[in-house]
Backbone as a ProteinNet text record, in pm:
[ID]
protein_1_A
[PRIMARY]
MENPAASELSVLIVDDEQDLRDLVDFNLRQAGYRTRQAAGGASALASCRSERPDIIVLDLNLPDVSGLDVCRTLRAQPGTSDVPIVMLTARGGEIDRVVGFEAGADDYVSKPFSVRELVLRVDAVRRRLGRAHAPAPASSRLKAGPVELDIDGFLAYVDGKEVPLTLLEFRLLKFLVEGTGRVRTREALLDQVWGYSSEVETRTVDTHVKRLRDKLGPAGDAIETVRGVGYRFRAGEQ
[TERTIARY]
16200.3	16105.9	16092.3	16098.7	16097.4	15962.4	15965.7	15844.9	15833.8	15723.5	15709.8	15724.6	15671.7	15682.5	15827.2	15902.3	16042.1	16126.5	16092.8	16175.1	16180	16089.6	16088.5	16180.5	16236.4	16315.3	16462.8	16548.3	16692.7	16743	16836	16895.7	17046.2	17099.5	17243.3	17298.9	17393.2	17453.5	17591	17610.5	17735.5	17804.2	17916.9	17993.9	18132.9	18234.7	18371.3	18410.4	18324.7	18352.6	18291.3	18375.9	18328.8	18238.3	18279.1	18199.2	18059.6	18051.5	17921.7	17836.5	17898.7	17823.7	17766.5	17849.3	17804.7	17691.3	17701.4	17597.3	17464.9	17469.7	17348.7	17295.2	17384.8	17347.3	17271.9	17327.4	17266.3	17125.6	17111.2	16981.3	16877.2	16918.9	16823.7	16781.9	16875.2	16839.2	16743.2	16767.2	16676.7	16536.2	16529.2	16400.2	16338.3	16414.1	16357.6	16406.7	16493.4	16540.3	16650.5	16661	16777.4	16880.5	17003.8	17105.1	17228.5	17301.1	17436.6	17514.3	17646	17729.6	17824.6	17867	17971.4	18054.4	18187.5	18277.7	18313	18274.8	18308.5	18210.8	18230	18138.7	18145.2	18266.4	18281.9	18217.7	18240.7	18182.1	18030.5	17980.4	17835.9	17771.5	17833.6	17780.4	17785.2	17895	17907	17800	17773.5	17671.6	17533.2	17505.7	17376.2	17359.4	17470	17462.8	17438.4	17495.6	17480.8	17339.8	17285.8	17151.4	17091.9	16981.9	16919.4	16865.1	16912.3	16858.1	16723	16645.2	16517.6	16535.3	16635.7	16664.4	16815.6	16869.1	17013.5	17035.4	17123	17170.4	17311.2	17331.5	17453.4	17523.5	17648.9	17730	17782	17777.6	17824.2	17975.9	18044	18190.1	18256	18277.8	18340.9	18482.1	18573.1	18713.6	18746.5	18665	18696.2	18600.2	18488.8	18383.8	18293.9	18274.6	18195.9	18050.8	17986.4	17846	17760.1	17796.7	17721.9	17730.5	17850.8	17866.7	17794.7	17795.9	17721.7	17573.4	17522.6	17381.7	17346	17428.6	17401.7	17404.4	17500	17511.8	17389	17345.1	17227.6	17103	17089.7	16972.3	16973	17090.8	17101	17077.7	17075	17058.3	16914.6	16850.1	16709.2	16680	16771.5	16745.5	16744.2	16806.6	16814.9	16766.5	16703.3	16665.1	16566.3	16488.4	16386.8	16411.5	16530.6	16561.6	16572.2	16497.2	16505.2	16644.7	16697.6	16831.3	16821.4	16863.4	16873.5	17020.8	17057.5	17198.8	17239.7	17367.2	17425.9	17517.2	17496.2	17575.6	17637.3	17737.3	17799.8	17701.4	17708.2	17619.1	17636.6	17523.8	17528	17568.4	17589.7	17633	17516.8	17449.3	17330.7	17363.9	17484.5	17521.7	17531.2	17575.6	17580.2	17440.5	17345.5	17208.4	17150.8	17178.5	17129.3	17185.3	17316.9	17380.2	17333.6	17314.9	17266.5	17128.4	17039.4	16906.3	16913.7	17003.6	17018.2	17065	17145.2	17194.9	17088	16979.6	16869.7	16838.2	16899	16868.4	16725.5	16666	16527.6	16516.5	16612.6	16607.3	16749.8	16767.3	16901.2	16895.1	17006.1	17025.1	17164	17174.7	17302.9	17385.2	17515.6	17608.4	17653.4	17678.4	17643.8	17492.9	17437.5	17292.8	17247.6	17120.9	17057.5	17023.6	17067.1	17037	16886.2	16817.3	16671.4	16611.5	16664.9	16615	16636.9	16755.3	16783.8	16688.5	16664.3	16571.7	16431.8	16391.5	16260.1	16252.1	16360.9	16362.3	16350.3	16421.3	16413.1	16272.4	16213.4	16076.2	15978.2	16000.8	15912.7	15920.2	16040.8	16058.3	15987.3	16000.4	15935.4	15784.1	15726.3	15580.8	15540	15621.9	15593.6	15595.6	15695.5	15704.7	15586.7	15543.4	15429.3	15302.8	15283.3	15164	15167	15287.7	15300.2	15246.3	15241	15194.1	15047.7	14985	14845.1	14755.1	14637.5	14546.4	14498.3	14492.3	14456.7	14309.6	14238.8	14100.3	14096.2	13983.5	13971.1	13993.9	13959.2	13973.2	14118	14211.9	14353.1	14420.4	14340.6	14394.8	14386.3	14490	14494.1	14532.5	14448.3	14470.4	14476.1	14570.3	14580.5	14632	14543	14582	14625	14737.5	14783.3	14851.3	14873.5	14942.9	14841.2	14863.8	14777.5	14865.3	14829.7	14906.2	14824	14885.8	14828.8	14890	14814.7	14867.5	14911.8	14831.2	14865.2	14979.9	14987.5	15091	15219.1	15219.5	15336.3	15377.3	15277.6	15302.9	15255.1	15327.5	15292.3	15274.3	15175.5	15147.8	15133.2	15175.9	15152.4	15083.3	14962.9	14882.4	14869.9	14853.3	14831.8	14956.9	15073.1	15197.8	15275	15319.1	15389.4	15524	15552.9	15681.3	15754.9	15870.1	15941.1	15999.4	15954.9	16002.7	16058.6	16154.4	16199.8	16091.8	16104.1	16006.1	15999.7	16114.7	16115.4	16057.1	16087.6	16030.5	15878.7	15830.7	15685.6	15623.3	15686.5	15632.6	15633.3	15736.2	15744.6	15632	15613.6	15508.1	15370.8	15349.1	15220.4	15189.2	15288.4	15266	15234.9	15301.2	15274.7	15136.1	15100.8	14971.1	14857.1	14875.6	14770.7	14742.7	14842.5	14823.8	14812	14760.9	14749.5	14693.4	14768.2	14726.9	14781.4	14834.9	14888.3	15041.4	15105.5	15251.3	15297.1	15391.7	15454.6	15593.8	15616.9	15747	15853.3	15978.8	16087.6	16090.1	16058.9	16056.8	15949.9	15831.4	15723.3	15758.9	15824.3	15864.6	15968.8	16067.5	16169.7	16106.2	16009.1	15944.8	15854.9	15772.4	15672.6	15727.4	15824.1	15875.6	16001	16091.3	16218.5	16221.9	16133.4	16135	16244.8	16295.7	16398.8	16334.3	16409.2	16365.2	16396.1	16327	16344.9	16481.5	16556	16686.6	16792	16763.3	16861	16869.9	16988.8	17008.1	17058.5	16980.8	17017.3	16943.3	17002.9	16936.3	16869.6	16846.1	16782.6	16652.3	16568.2	16438.4	16458.1	16544.6	16565.5	16620	16712.4	16770.2	16663.2	16577.4	16473.5	16364.9	16330.9	16230.6	16281.4	16408	16465.4	16459.6	16498.8	16495.9	16352.8	16258.9	16118.6	16063.9	16093.9	16049.1	16101.7	16228.8	16289	16215.7	16183.7	16117	15973.8	15906.5	15766.7	15756.7	15867.5	15864.8	15785.6	15710	15632.7	15537.5	15487.7	15397	15467.9	15600.3	15676.7	15669.2	15627.2	15612.9	15505.7	15419.4	15314.2	15371.7	15496.5	15561.1	15626.7	15565.2	15606.6	15694	15805.1	15892.2	15835.5	15818.2	15776.2	15902.5	15963.6	16096.4	16103.9	16205.1	16227.6	16136.5	16042.4	15946	15949.5	15917.1	15910.2	15853.6	15757.2	15702.4	15550.6	15489	15343.5	15312.2	15218.4	15171.6	15049.5	15059.8	14950.1	14840.5	14717.2	14603.3	14598.4	14578.3	14568.4	14431	14422.9	14295.6	14265.7	14146.6	14108.5	14036.4
10346.7	10455.6	10472.6	10595.4	10619.7	10588.3	10523.2	10488.5	10584	10661.6	10758.5	10695.6	10572.9	10506.9	10472.3	10433.4	10395.5	10515	10633	10751.2	10790	10735.3	10765.4	10672.2	10570.4	10469.2	10477.1	10449.1	10447.7	10304.1	10275	10142	10155.6	10076.4	10070.6	9952.3	9978.9	9875.1	9842.4	9716.6	9676.1	9569	9604.8	9510.9	9568.7	9482	9532.6	9559.7	9523.8	9549.5	9683.2	9781.4	9915.1	9913.4	9840.5	9838.3	9783	9676.7	9617.1	9712.8	9776.9	9873	9983.9	10035.6	10145.6	10101.1	9977.4	9925.6	9912.6	9852.7	9837.5	9974	10061.7	10197	10268.1	10264.4	10331.6	10278.9	10146.4	10087.4	10111.7	10110.6	10139.6	10286	10373.6	10516.1	10536.5	10462.5	10470.4	10425.5	10330.6	10281	10373.8	10478.4	10579	10575.8	10482.2	10471.2	10572.2	10610.7	10685.2	10581.8	10600.4	10498.7	10558.4	10470.3	10501	10369.5	10379.5	10260.9	10240.6	10114.8	10079.3	9968.2	9980	9883.9	9766	9770	9662.3	9653.5	9550.6	9529	9636.9	9679.5	9781.3	9912.5	9952.9	10078.8	10067.3	9947.4	9926.8	9946.1	9887.4	9902.1	10047.6	10116.6	10258	10340.1	10307.4	10377.7	10357.2	10235.5	10206.2	10280.5	10296.4	10371.3	10519.6	10567.8	10709.6	10739.9	10651.6	10670.5	10535.2	10501.7	10371	10361.1	10262.4	10244.4	10173.6	10185.5	10114.7	9972.2	9952.9	9822.1	9810.5	9689.6	9667.8	9557.4	9584.8	9483	9448.3	9324.7	9288.1	9167.5	9187.1	9075.2	8996.1	8864.6	8783	8777.2	8790.8	8776.6	8914.5	8968.3	9099.5	9082.3	9175.9	9157.1	9178.4	9251.5	9277.1	9203.1	9263.7	9197.7	9123.9	8995.3	8918.5	8965.7	8939.7	8975.8	8905.8	8783	8709.9	8780.5	8825.6	8896.5	9030.5	9096.5	9221.9	9195.8	9089.8	9053.7	9022.8	8942.2	8906.6	9029.9	9118.2	9239.8	9328.4	9345.5	9429.1	9369.4	9238	9173.1	9181.7	9194.4	9199	9338.4	9440.2	9577.6	9623.3	9677.3	9716.6	9809.1	9900.4	9997.2	9939.3	9823.3	9763.4	9618.5	9573.5	9432.2	9388.8	9484.6	9448	9509.1	9564.2	9618.5	9503	9506.1	9397.2	9388.9	9266.5	9244.6	9146.9	9193	9106.8	9074.1	8947.8	8912	8865.2	8888.9	8845.3	8726.7	8615	8494.1	8443.4	8356.1	8294.6	8198.8	8188.6	8098.2	7955.2	7888.6	7750.5	7733	7844.7	7833.4	7816.8	7701.9	7680.4	7690.4	7643.4	7651.3	7796.6	7885.9	8028.4	8082	8037.6	8085.5	8035.4	7908.8	7852.5	7929.6	7950	8021.7	8166.5	8225.3	8363.4	8378.1	8284.2	8287.9	8269.4	8181.7	8160.5	8289.2	8368.8	8494.3	8602.1	8582.2	8677.8	8747.5	8704.9	8766.8	8732.4	8820	8800.1	8735.3	8761.8	8709.7	8703.3	8642.1	8633	8642	8684.3	8682	8624.5	8526.2	8461.7	8537.6	8549.3	8609.1	8502.5	8540.3	8669.7	8679.1	8796.2	8809.4	8911.8	8901.9	9001.6	9121.8	9239.2	9358.5	9378.9	9344.7	9357.1	9268.5	9146.1	9056.8	9117.6	9175.7	9236	9351.4	9436	9548.1	9496.3	9388.4	9330.2	9277.5	9218.1	9168.2	9285.9	9393	9512	9571.3	9571.1	9621	9539.5	9407.2	9320.9	9359.2	9390.9	9435.5	9568.7	9658.2	9789.3	9774.3	9684.3	9665.1	9614.5	9528.5	9479.2	9594.5	9681.9	9795.5	9889.7	9906.1	9992.8	9939.5	9808	9749	9761.6	9766	9774.7	9906.1	10009.3	10139.8	10164.9	10068.5	10084.4	10018.8	10076.6	10014.9	9879.9	9783.1	9647.5	9618.5	9561.5	9521.3	9403.6	9387.5	9279.9	9143.2	9130.3	9001.2	8957.8	9053.4	9018.4	8993.7	8987.2	8965.4	8818.7	8772.4	8634.5	8641.1	8583.8	8598.1	8462.7	8449.8	8329.3	8372.6	8374.2	8421.6	8567	8602.6	8741.5	8782.3	8683.4	8710.3	8741.6	8853.3	8891.3	8929.8	8880.6	8908	8987.8	9089.3	9164	9102.6	9016	8938.3	9027.7	9125.6	9212.1	9306.7	9348	9443	9379.1	9245.2	9173.7	9228	9250.7	9303.7	9204.9	9199.2	9109.8	9191.3	9152	9221.4	9120	9159.8	9082.2	9174.5	9135.5	9220.1	9361.7	9371.3	9500.8	9581.8	9534	9606.4	9541.3	9624.1	9570.2	9509.5	9394	9326	9326.9	9392.9	9398.8	9263.3	9211.6	9082.9	9099.9	9016.1	9012.2	8941.4	8950.1	8885.5	8735.5	8670.1	8525.6	8490.6	8571.5	8546.7	8559.1	8658.7	8675.3	8554	8510.7	8395.6	8269.9	8254.6	8140.1	8145	8260.7	8274.3	8253.9	8309.5	8294.6	8147.7	8073.4	7932	7852.9	7886.6	7818.3	7852.6	7981.6	8025.7	7970.5	7967.3	7911.8	7765	7696.7	7556.6	7537.3	7636.5	7629.1	7494.6	7431.2	7301.1	7184.2	7212.1	7104.3	7112.5	6998.2	6993.7	7029.9	7124.1	7157.7	7094.1	6997.6	6932.2	7028.7	6999.8	7083	7080.7	6963.3	6951.6	7042.4	7045.9	7131.2	7278.9	7313.2	7452	7495.2	7409.7	7440.9	7460.2	7376.9	7383.3	7506.3	7531.8	7637.4	7776.4	7786.2	7917.2	7955.8	7858.9	7889	7844.1	7752.7	7701.1	7600.4	7538.3	7436	7299.4	7208.1	7069.1	7005.3	6897.9	6833.1	6766.4	6756.1	6692.6	6783.1	6912	7005.4	6986	6956	6937.3	7068.2	7127.7	7257.2	7282.1	7364.6	7405.7	7542	7578.1	7705.4	7722.7	7620.3	7629.3	7655.7	7577.1	7591.6	7729.9	7779.7	7911.6	8019.7	8011.6	8114.1	8102.8	7981	7963.5	8024.7	8000.9	8058.7	8211.3	8268.5	8413.9	8466.6	8392.3	8433.2	8429.5	8323.7	8314.5	8432.4	8465	8575.4	8705.8	8728.6	8854	8861.1	8745.8	8744.2	8753.1	8732.9	8738.9	8622.3	8643.6	8535	8466.6	8542.7	8482.9	8378.5	8384.7	8287.6	8147.5	8135.2	8002.1	7919.7	7988.4	7916.6	7831.5	7860.4	7779.1	7660.8	7546.8	7427.4	7337.5	7291.1	7197.1	7056.6	6990.5	6850.7	6771.8	6715.9	6656.2	6555.8	6575.8	6483.9	6504.7	6600.5	6620.8	6763.7	6859.1	6998.2	7087.5	7170.7	7269	7279.7	7323.3	7342.9	7472	7548.4	7669.6	7628.7	7641.2	7600.7	7705.4	7657.9	7748.2	7813.6	7944.7	8016.9	8072.9	8162.8	8229	8321.3	8309.8	8393.9	8519.2
9748.5	9777.2	9927.8	9973.6	10118.2	10178.6	10292.6	10366.6	10484.4	10493.8	10603.2	10740.7	10758.5	10888.5	10919	10813.9	10833.9	10874.2	10823.4	10848.2	10995.8	11074.7	11217	11295.6	11229	11298.3	11260.9	11359.9	11336.7	11336.5	11246	11235.2	11256.2	11349.2	11371.6	11293.9	11202.7	11119.4	11175.9	11217.3	11282.1	11197.7	11136.7	11055.4	11036.8	11032	11018.7	10873.3	10778.5	10637	10595.8	10567.5	10532.8	10409.7	10305.5	10182.4	10207.7	10289.1	10317.8	10401.1	10500.2	10581.8	10494.8	10404.5	10319	10226.7	10175.7	10087.5	10162	10281.2	10361.7	10402.5	10442.8	10484.3	10371.8	10250.7	10135.9	10110.3	10110	10077.9	10186.5	10311.7	10419.9	10417	10383.8	10369.8	10252.6	10144.2	10030.2	10068.3	10162.1	10209.4	10313.5	10351.9	10441.8	10584.4	10618.4	10756.4	10785.3	10910.1	10958.6	11001	10964.2	10992.3	11057.9	11125.7	11169.6	11171.7	11179.3	11162.5	11279.6	11294.3	11391.1	11327.9	11339.1	11274.9	11364.2	11490.9	11582.9	11697.5	11780	11891.6	11997.4	12031.4	12135.5	12094	11968.2	11921.5	11908.8	11879.3	11872.3	12009.6	12112	12247.7	12292.7	12258.1	12293.8	12222.5	12096.6	12019.9	12079.9	12126.2	12188.1	12320.1	12393.4	12518.7	12491.6	12383.1	12347	12298.8	12214.9	12159	12126.4	12187.9	12167.6	12025.3	11946.7	11812.2	11818.5	11712.5	11706.4	11656	11568.7	11510.4	11495.6	11511.5	11494	11391	11293.1	11199.7	11245.6	11291.1	11363	11302.3	11260.4	11212	11332.4	11324.1	11435.9	11444	11330.9	11328.4	11326.8	11444.8	11459.1	11515.1	11485.4	11522.4	11669.4	11741.6	11883	11974.1	12005.3	12083.3	11984.4	12001.9	11905.8	11902.5	11788.9	11776.5	11879.5	11914.4	12016.7	12151	12187.8	12314.9	12312.8	12197.7	12184.5	12208.1	12145	12157.4	12302.8	12368.2	12508	12598.1	12574.1	12655.3	12638.6	12515.2	12489.2	12553.3	12547.5	12605.9	12758.8	12817.6	12963.8	13019.5	12933.6	12978.7	12958.1	13061.2	13050.5	12932.3	12903.9	12797.6	12657.7	12640	12506	12502.8	12609.4	12619.5	12512.3	12458.7	12359.6	12222.7	12198.3	12065.6	11965.8	11856.3	11757.9	11696.3	11686.6	11630.3	11514.2	11396.1	11278.6	11262.6	11276.6	11272.7	11133.1	11101.4	10975.4	11005.6	10937.2	10962.7	10833.3	10846.3	10730.1	10664	10531.2	10459.4	10510.2	10535.3	10578.7	10723.7	10794.3	10933.1	11028	11021.3	11104.4	11252.2	11290.1	11430.6	11475	11383.1	11414.9	11442.1	11359.8	11377.7	11510.2	11541.6	11667.6	11786.2	11786.8	11897.2	11899.8	11782.4	11776	11836.2	11804.6	11864.2	12015.2	12060.7	12204.2	12272.7	12201.3	12258.4	12258.7	12182.4	12185.6	12055.2	11942.1	11812.9	11770.3	11689.1	11645.1	11508.1	11422.2	11286.2	11232.9	11116.7	11060.1	10908.5	10849.2	10704.4	10680.7	10590.3	10565	10461.5	10487.5	10391	10290.2	10164.2	10104.2	10087.3	10104.7	10103.9	10000.4	9966.8	9882.1	9969.7	9928.2	10006.8	10015.3	9908.8	9909.4	10018.8	10032.7	10137.1	10275	10297.5	10427	10455.1	10355.1	10373.6	10405	10338.7	10366.5	10509.2	10558.9	10697.8	10795.4	10765.6	10851.4	10843.8	10724.3	10708.7	10792.7	10798.9	10877.9	11025.4	11072.1	11210.3	11230.5	11131.6	11141.4	11154.2	11073.3	11080.3	11217.3	11274.7	11410.5	11509.9	11497.7	11588.5	11570.1	11444.2	11417.3	11480.1	11471.5	11533.7	11684.1	11740.5	11886.3	11939.4	11854.1	11900.2	11865.5	11800.8	11762.8	11867.1	11896.1	11992.2	11940.8	12030.7	11990	12017.4	11919.3	11943.1	12038.2	12104	12202.3	12139.2	12009.9	11943.3	11928.3	11941.7	11925.7	12060.3	12165.8	12299.8	12338.2	12407.4	12456.3	12603.2	12689.9	12834.2	12902.6	12995.9	13078.7	13214.4	13313.3	13445.5	13438.4	13501	13500.2	13369.6	13281.6	13155	13045.8	12976.4	12865	12746.1	12626.6	12506.4	12407.1	12350.2	12239.3	12113.6	12045.6	11933.9	11818.6	11782.6	11670.2	11702.7	11827.5	11866.8	11915.9	11929.9	11981	12118.9	12203.3	12336.5	12441.5	12553.1	12662.6	12789.8	12871.7	12996.6	13109.2	13227.1	13348.3	13447.7	13486.8	13575.9	13520.6	13389	13324.5	13296.3	13340.3	13317.7	13204.1	13107.5	12991.6	13030.8	12971.9	12991.5	12857.9	12847	12719	12679.7	12566.6	12516.4	12375.6	12340	12202.1	12119.6	11987.7	11901	11926.7	11940.4	11964.5	12100.5	12201	12334.1	12328.9	12253.9	12241.8	12172.1	12062.2	11988.8	12075.3	12156.6	12247.2	12349.7	12411.8	12512.5	12449.8	12332.2	12263.6	12236.8	12187.9	12157.4	12283.9	12393.8	12519.9	12573.3	12569.5	12622.5	12538.2	12405.8	12319.3	12352.4	12404.8	12440.9	12590.3	12660.2	12806.5	12852	12941.3	12993.5	12914.7	12793.8	12710.5	12706.3	12696.1	12689.4	12548.5	12541.2	12414.1	12415.8	12328.6	12326.5	12275.2	12306.6	12255.5	12103.7	12046.2	11900.1	11840.6	11903.4	11853.6	11868.5	11978.8	12000.2	11897.8	11872.7	11772.6	11636	11604.1	11472.9	11460.1	11559.8	11549.5	11579.1	11668.8	11709.4	11630.3	11614.8	11547	11401.2	11364.6	11228.5	11203.8	11310.8	11296.9	11281.6	11219.6	11216.2	11351.3	11381.7	11511.9	11524.9	11411.2	11418.3	11480.4	11488.1	11542.6	11693.6	11743	11885.8	11946.2	12029.7	12085	12215.7	12300.2	12424.3	12406.3	12280	12249.5	12327	12325.7	12393.6	12541.8	12607	12751.1	12785.8	12702.9	12726.3	12720	12619.3	12603.8	12709.6	12748.6	12854.1	12985	13017	13138.8	13133.3	13018.1	13003.7	13013.9	12953.9	12957	13099	13172.1	13311.3	13393.4	13373.8	13449.5	13421.1	13294.3	13257.8	13310.7	13316.8	13364.2	13515.4	13586.3	13732.4	13789.2	13897	13957.6	13859.9	13761	13661.8	13577.2	13572.2	13494.7	13551	13678.2	13738.8	13668.7	13590.4	13517.7	13404.6	13364.9	13262	13332.4	13321.2	13394.6	13307.6	13363.2	13292.9	13304.7	13191.4	13190.3	13155.3	13255.7	13242	13127.2	13043.6	12933.4	12813.6	12824.5	12715.4	12662.7	12752.3	12707.9	12815	12778.5	12871.4	12857.2	12966.9	12967.1	13040	12985.5	13054	13134.8	13265.7	13354	13354.2	13350.9	13357	13494.2	13497.6	13624.2	13642.2	13736.7	13760.6	13643.9	13584.9	13472	13520.4
[MASK]
++++++++++++++++++++++++++++++++++++++++++++++++++++++++++++++++++++++++++++++++++++++++++++++++++++++++++++++++++++++++++++++++++++++++++++++++++++++++++++++++++++++++++++++++++++++++++++++++++++++++++++++++++++++++++++++++++++++++++++++

């Protein structure tokens, strides 16, 4: 059934399998989304340059430019740095998911997947985008120094200016700010932000913290490295 809110959003479907693209395309259109397709990484990047999509469904295993490189390229460009990306990975490929998150993906669905599950994941992204455009009550605000978070809208501000963050970057910053003054271990960050067990060995946290600091500018200095343990958000001027 078509969702009026969904009909305002475009989804770019990137996969080299025509049948799978058509299946996903059909179901997303049935759910009310506007869609377009790309069969490879190069054509996906060209499509994004031509028209910025609202959401991207991206297969990691593409025949030309890999999905990881596509993801990294999009995250490095101001115009697409905050476009939500739902990646498609091989079943059981946890390392793919880890590397995908490090490249900047927001969520993942494992192949072979339920199309209904994929549509639900895209719907979750849509709801996040919808909240981002709604005015936030004061109760949903979280402030620490020059950094202010709109919890319901998934928006971040520094000195009143919005900073475009991916969903994972926002969740990372929120968890750090909520624990202002306290050390968040890498294990706790992996568990609370990514949903990984502490046994997973990855530099995912460090990669995202570096990207987050860069986006926050001078305010990013408030994220302090506690060597050998994790990170702490230092309390600033309120």
